[in-house]
N, C-alpha and C positions, 0 to 999 in steps of 0.2 A: 504494500500500500504506500503510494508516494506520500512523503512527509510524515510517515508514522513515527520514525525515530525522533524527529524534531519535536513532535507532539509529546512523546514519552519523556523526552528530556525536559520539556517545559513543565509537564505535570510533576515530575520528580523534584523540581526546584520549588514548587509551591508548598508541598507537604509530603511527608512520607506516606506512601500507600500501604495498605495492609492486605494480607491474604487471610480469608476466613473459610474454614470448613464448617458448614452448617448441617446439623443433624437433628431431624425431628425424631423424638423418641418417647416411647411409653415407659422408659426406665430412667426418667429425668433425675431422680434423687440418687440412684446408684451411679449414674454417669457423672454427676456433680461430685460425688465422693471420690471417684476414680481420678478425675482431672484436678480437683482441688486438694483433697486430703492425701491421696496416695502419691500423686506426682508433684503436688505443691505449687501448681500454677495459680497465679493470682486471678481473682475475679476483676475484670475491667468494666463490666456493666451487667446489671440484672434488672428484671422487671417482673411484676406480679401478673397473674392470670387476669384476663378481663376481655370483654367484648368478643367472647367466643374463642379467644386465643389462650394457649397455655402459658405457663411461666417460661421465662427465658433467662439464660445466663451465658456470658461470654468469658472465656478463660484466655488469658494472654500467654504467649510463649515467645520470649525474646521481644524485640521492638516492634515487629510488624506481622506476626502470625497469630491467629486466633482460632479457637474452637468455640463455636456457638451452638449451644444446646437449646432446643425448643420443645417443651412438653407437648405431646400430641396423643390423640386417642388411638392411633395406629402407627405402626413402624414398618417400613419396607426393609427387606433384607438388603445387605450391601453385597454387590457382586462385581468383581473385576476392578476393585479399587482398594488401596490401602493408604494409610497415612504413614509417612516416613519422617522421623524426628531425630535430629542429631542430639546426642546426650554426651556429656564429658566423661561418664564412667558407667558403662552399661553393666559391668559386673556388680557394682553396688546397687544399681537399679534392679537387677535380677534378684538380689537378696531382699530388696524393698518389696518387690512383688510377692516373693515367697512368704515374707512375714505378714503381708496384708491379705494373703489367701487368693491372690490373682493367679489364675491358671496360666502357665506358660505354654504358648502355642508352639513356638520353636525356641529352643534353648540357645545359649551363647554359642556363636560360631564365627570363626574368622573367614572372611570372604576373599576371593582372589583379587577383587578390585580394591583391597586395602581397608576394609571396614570390619569391625567386630559388631555383630548385631544380635538381637533377640526379638521375638514377636509375641504379642498378646492380642486378645480381643478386648476392646473396651466393653462396658456393660451394654452398649447398644448393638454390639455385634460387629463394629468396625475393627478391622485388623490394624494394629498400630505396630510398626517396626521401629525400634530404637537402634541407632547406629552410632559408632564411635570410630573416627579415623584412627588407624593404627600408626 
């Protein structure tokens, strides 16, 4: 697209953009415990239920990434998608998950591309892979 890179450069000078993963879930409270209590991600915004909408909460990760959870009466399965999150110490995170009773989907493994990773499902069924550069 002509001029696309100039527009992107202009937008980035106005303010930092953020990336949000939004998940409608029937397991709102459990998902909030996972991202807030187990992972320790801060809440950047939340709102009560109202006008036919469920509660919502946004968890921050770093400066520009967010996981947004919205309470819903039905939840679609996740297929063909996973969340990949860099973490400084995946071995310690593995122990944190074990202590919190979070089932490990795939245990610690060193990958040929230079990462150590592990995978879990969050309470909504979304696969989350945590990686650490070696």
